[in-house]
Structures are given as C-alpha cells and as structure tokens.
RODO-2510 file (C-alpha; in nm, 4 decimals, decimal comma):
residues 232
     n   res          X          Y          Z
     1     x     9,0091    11,2778    10,0809
     2     x     9,3596    11,1494    10,1448
     3     x     9,3836    10,9310    10,4528
     4     x     9,5614    11,0930    10,7476
     5     x     9,7420    10,7711    10,8424
     6     x    10,0427    10,6210    10,6639
     7     x    10,2457    10,3013    10,6491
     8     x    10,6145    10,3076    10,5582
     9     x    10,9244    10,0898    10,5417
    10     x    10,9834    10,1850    10,9066
    11     x    10,6358    10,0721    11,0156
    12     x    10,6908     9,7435    10,8322
    13     x    11,0197     9,6924    11,0182
    14     x    10,8519     9,7844    11,3461
    15     x    10,5679     9,5369    11,3032
    16     x    10,8162     9,2635    11,2122
    17     x    11,0302     9,3400    11,5188
    18     x    10,7244     9,3746    11,7462
    19     x    10,4533     9,1476    11,5992
    20     x    10,2099     9,2273    11,8806
    21     x    10,1859     9,5902    11,7632
    22     x    10,0376     9,7634    11,4590
    23     x    10,2281    10,0830    11,3782
    24     x    10,0923    10,3863    11,1938
    25     x    10,2024    10,7479    11,1478
    26     x    10,0852    11,0823    11,0146
    27     x    10,3100    11,2586    10,7662
    28     x    10,2516    11,6303    10,7114
    29     x    10,4466    11,8520    10,4731
    30     x    10,6788    12,0350    10,7128
    31     x    10,7230    12,4090    10,7459
    32     x    10,8728    12,6326    11,0135
    33     x    10,5348    12,6629    11,1887
    34     x    10,4881    12,2868    11,2109
    35     x    10,8488    12,2497    11,3257
    36     x    10,9378    12,5555    11,5317
    37     x    11,2643    12,3991    11,6546
    38     x    11,3834    12,3031    11,3055
    39     x    11,6528    12,5643    11,2348
    40     x    11,9290    12,3023    11,2248
    41     x    11,7442    12,0196    11,0509
    42     x    11,4842    12,1708    10,8185
    43     x    11,6948    12,1424    10,5018
    44     x    11,7686    11,7757    10,5709
    45     x    11,4157    11,6805    10,6775
    46     x    11,3040    11,3176    10,6717
    47     x    11,0546    11,4137    10,3983
    48     x    11,3351    11,3531    10,1452
    49     x    11,3950    10,9904    10,2452
    50     x    11,2458    10,6539    10,1583
    51     x    10,9048    10,6605     9,9920
    52     x    10,8092    11,0031    10,1260
    53     x    10,9023    11,2085     9,8161
    54     x    10,6443    11,0032     9,6237
    55     x    10,3823    11,0912     9,8870
    56     x    10,4392    11,4676     9,8626
    57     x    10,0908    11,5470     9,7255
    58     x     9,9214    11,3543    10,0056
    59     x    10,1396    11,5255    10,2663
    60     x    10,0482    11,8678    10,1253
    61     x     9,6750    11,7825    10,1241
    62     x     9,6897    11,6779    10,4897
    63     x     9,8752    11,9946    10,5837
    64     x     9,6276    12,2175    10,4006
    65     x     9,3405    12,0474    10,5821
    66     x     9,5205    12,0938    10,9151
    67     x     9,5349    12,4698    10,8609
    68     x     9,2193    12,5354    10,6600
    69     x     8,9742    12,3133    10,8506
    70     x     9,1364    12,1991    11,1728
    71     x     8,8117    12,0657    11,3189
    72     x     8,7595    11,8307    11,0228
    73     x     9,1248    11,7278    11,0395
    74     x     9,1019    11,6293    11,4064
    75     x     8,7641    11,4571    11,3717
    76     x     8,8831    11,2605    11,0683
    77     x     9,2059    11,1649    11,2436
    78     x     9,0180    11,0396    11,5479
    79     x     8,7797    10,8327    11,3330
    80     x     9,0658    10,6771    11,1338
    81     x     9,2607    10,5961    11,4492
    82     x     8,9627    10,4375    11,6230
    83     x     8,9044    10,2168    11,3173
    84     x     9,2734    10,1220    11,3108
    85     x     9,2748    10,0473    11,6826
    86     x     8,9602     9,8354    11,6567
    87     x     9,1113     9,6383    11,3664
    88     x     9,4393     9,5887    11,5551
    89     x     9,2679     9,4833    11,8782
    90     x     9,0454     9,2413    11,6860
    91     x     9,3652     9,0650    11,5750
    92     x     9,4887     9,0537    11,9331
    93     x     9,7360     9,3373    11,8703
    94     x     9,7811     9,6940    11,9949
    95     x     9,7996    10,0198    11,7983
    96     x    10,1060    10,2447    11,8271
    97     x    10,0650    10,5895    11,6728
    98     x    10,3118    10,8653    11,5894
    99     x    10,1540    11,1975    11,4927
   100     x    10,4749    11,3792    11,4032
   101     x    10,6273    11,1685    11,1295
   102     x    10,7701    11,4807    10,9642
   103     x    10,6678    11,7567    11,2040
   104     x    10,6978    11,8626    11,5670
   105     x    10,3502    11,9862    11,6559
   106     x    10,1567    11,9264    11,9752
   107     x     9,8031    12,0698    11,9501
   108     x     9,6367    11,7771    11,7717
   109     x     9,8070    11,4976    11,9615
   110     x     9,7263    11,6752    12,2901
   111     x     9,3587    11,6767    12,1931
   112     x     9,3717    11,3012    12,1344
   113     x     9,5628    11,2370    12,4568
   114     x     9,3057    11,4344    12,6566
   115     x     9,0112    11,2295    12,5293
   116     x     8,8456    11,0077    12,7956
   117     x     8,9193    10,7068    12,5738
   118     x     9,2283    10,7455    12,3573
   119     x     9,2024    10,6168    11,9968
   120     x     9,5292    10,4226    12,0229
   121     x     9,6999    10,1963    12,2727
   122     x    10,0148    10,4072    12,2765
   123     x    10,1254    10,7349    12,1171
   124     x    10,4872    10,8357    12,0732
   125     x    10,6926    11,1071    11,9065
   126     x    11,0392    11,2474    11,8561
   127     x    11,0652    11,6139    11,9567
   128     x    11,3079    11,8983    12,0216
   129     x    11,0608    12,0494    12,2683
   130     x    11,2469    12,0059    12,5978
   131     x    10,9527    12,1303    12,8068
   132     x    10,7144    11,8810    12,6477
   133     x    10,9517    11,5969    12,7293
   134     x    10,9660    11,7107    13,0923
   135     x    10,5888    11,7612    13,1151
   136     x    10,5106    11,4139    12,9820
   137     x    10,7817    11,2121    13,1544
   138     x    10,6317    10,8943    13,2924
   139     x    10,2988    10,9534    13,1184
   140     x    10,1713    10,6105    13,0166
   141     x     9,9856    10,7160    12,7035
   142     x    10,2585    10,9215    12,5350
   143     x    10,6292    10,8468    12,5012
   144     x    10,8783    11,1083    12,3804
   145     x    11,2311    11,0767    12,2488
   146     x    11,4326    11,3983    12,2545
   147     x    11,5946    11,4872    11,9210
   148     x    11,9543    11,6091    11,9373
   149     x    12,0354    11,8677    11,6695
   150     x    12,3940    11,9555    11,7563
   151     x    12,3059    12,2606    11,9646
   152     x    12,0754    12,1287    12,2390
   153     x    12,3378    11,9171    12,4120
   154     x    12,2760    12,0589    12,7608
   155     x    11,9113    11,9537    12,7488
   156     x    12,0011    11,6155    12,5982
   157     x    12,2601    11,5458    12,8676
   158     x    12,0123    11,6358    13,1440
   159     x    11,7497    11,3960    13,0071
   160     x    12,0026    11,1142    12,9687
   161     x    12,1670    11,1649    13,3068
   162     x    11,8331    11,1600    13,4868
   163     x    11,6933    10,8833    13,2648
   164     x    11,3915    11,0946    13,1777
   165     x    11,4064    11,0180    12,8054
   166     x    11,6255    10,8702    12,5383
   167     x    11,7933    11,1019    12,2893
   168     x    11,7990    11,0402    11,9149
   169     x    12,1138    11,1317    11,7231
   170     x    12,1333    11,1307    11,3426
   171     x    12,4712    10,9810    11,2546
   172     x    12,6870    10,9662    10,9455
   173     x    12,6956    10,5850    10,9646
   174     x    12,6079    10,4409    10,6243
   175     x    12,3053    10,2209    10,5587
   176     x    12,4963     9,8922    10,5512
   177     x    12,7249     9,9713    10,8471
   178     x    12,6847     9,9041    11,2180
   179     x    12,6250    10,1984    11,4488
   180     x    12,8842    10,2624    11,7195
   181     x    12,8258    10,0866    12,0524
   182     x    12,8661    10,4180    12,2399
   183     x    12,8376    10,7844    12,1504
   184     x    13,0127    11,0722    12,3284
   185     x    12,7795    11,3600    12,4031
   186     x    12,9169    11,6573    12,5954
   187     x    13,2048    11,4516    12,7319
   188     x    13,0018    11,1510    12,8427
   189     x    12,9848    10,8138    12,6648
   190     x    12,6317    10,6768    12,6350
   191     x    12,5262    10,3343    12,5044
   192     x    12,3683    10,3370    12,1589
   193     x    12,0556    10,1549    12,0427
   194     x    11,9903    10,1109    11,6710
   195     x    11,6864    10,3300    11,6071
   196     x    11,6484    10,2084    11,2484
   197     x    11,5437     9,8569    11,3523
   198     x    11,2019     9,9681    11,4754
   199     x    11,0146    10,2754    11,5964
   200     x    10,8673    10,1653    11,9295
   201     x    11,0908    10,3677    12,1567
   202     x    10,8558    10,3136    12,4520
   203     x    10,9664     9,9484    12,4676
   204     x    11,3212    10,0527    12,5660
   205     x    11,4793    10,1601    12,8935
   206     x    11,5843    10,5223    12,9407
   207     x    11,9373    10,6618    12,9296
   208     x    12,0249    10,5559    12,5753
   209     x    12,1293    10,7318    12,2582
   210     x    11,8998    10,6253    11,9749
   211     x    12,1251    10,6118    11,6718
   212     x    11,9637    10,6954    11,3377
   213     x    12,1492    10,6734    11,0081
   214     x    12,1269    10,9868    10,7942
   215     x    11,8705    10,9504    10,5147
   216     x    11,7664    11,1499    10,2083
   217     x    11,9330    11,4888    10,1832
   218     x    12,0819    11,4407    10,5296
   219     x    12,3285    11,1847    10,3897
   220     x    12,5356    11,4624    10,2322
   221     x    12,4892    11,7058    10,5197
   222     x    12,8016    11,8229    10,6989
   223     x    12,6332    12,0700    10,9332
   224     x    12,5472    12,0507    11,3003
   225     x    12,2514    11,8134    11,2660
   226     x    12,4207    11,5001    11,1287
   227     x    12,6880    11,3832    11,3697
   228     x    13,0133    11,2191    11,2676
   229     x    13,0206    10,8612    11,3928
   230     x    13,2416    10,8064    11,6956
   231     x    13,4067    10,4687    11,7157
   232     x    13,3097    10,3266    12,0499
***
C-alpha cells in the first residue's frame, strides 16, 4: 500500500531552515468534500505544483482508502507517524506533521490530537475554517494558519488584529522575486513573512501575513484567490 506520509521540496527547505525538525505531510487528492471551503481556490489547488502532479496516483489511493476504509487509514497513519517520530527523536530531532497538504479536513487529525500520546511532536495546518482556528488558539499540539481566499477578509483581519493566528496570502509575486515587506488587507498594512522559505509556522510570532508565491495553475489565475502584490 502507498505510504500515507510524503516528503517534498517544501519539507526539504523546512528541514534545512530548521535542522532540529523532521517535516512530513499527507497529500490527498482534493475534492469539495475534503475541502468544503474551497470555492475560490479549488481550480488553482496546490496539487498542480511542484512534484505533486507526478504523485497523483498515490494521492488518489490515499483518498480512496480514507473513504472506503477509514479505520485502516487512521490506524496506518498513526503507525507511520509513530515510526517517523521515533526515528526523528532517535536523531535528537522532533517531528512536525501536516495532515492537510492538499485538503482541509479535520476528523483524522482530531483523532490523532486526542490520543493520550500524540504520534508527533507538533502538528500544524493551513485552513479556511475560522471556527477551528478559534477553537485551537493557544493549543500546544496543533498550530493553524488561516488561509485568505479573497472573500474572508473580515475573519482574517480579526485573527491578525487579536494576534490569534497568522494569515496566509497567495500572491502574484514570481518565483525569483522578493515578496513585499507589507501587505494591505482591509485597509490595514501588515508585515509579511516569506512562507516559501519553510513550513513551520508555529515557530513564528502571531500578527503576520504569510506570503506564498502562486504555484502551478495558480500562477495564471486572475481571480479572487491569488492577490496582486502590493509594493510595501
């Protein structure tokens, strides 16, 4: 069976930037049930970027298992994570895990978070689920970054103003260009951190825009999801 854990260019960057962490993710093949808040970003999903198109078959197999035999999916995921955590800890490192590499689902990660002994040192995700961000603010085992999609600006501004969470913004900045130093969201300028350098958002202070360069199909997107870069 296809492993439920993946390594990518982003995990390689993360481990180089934070050598005391091992980074792993789960990539599912997204659909509107896995990503119920995806109306404005589904057509430009991250699944079209980097090495992910080559991993399509594996992503589909994982997603089929998730739906067809959820118990086996969760048990297998827990076993793989515990092995990964043990290997990381043996090297004197910690394991950082992101369940929603290309999805925005909560059931499985909640099961893992509720275990008496979690199979990772830290879990994190990006989500458009405003309530989940509020519910898990300050929770040591799970860090959430709120994803701005062009239409959830009120929620994003609230989280930034109260320093509850950082907000990721996909920008039109090209791969070889610097991101702006600030980004104006709903009339307020917020400092920008380069979210492409690594994925460990829980190592950063709150109140920042996490700038992400558009990738895959999103590069040519002119809709609400990819934001024009403001010079700041």
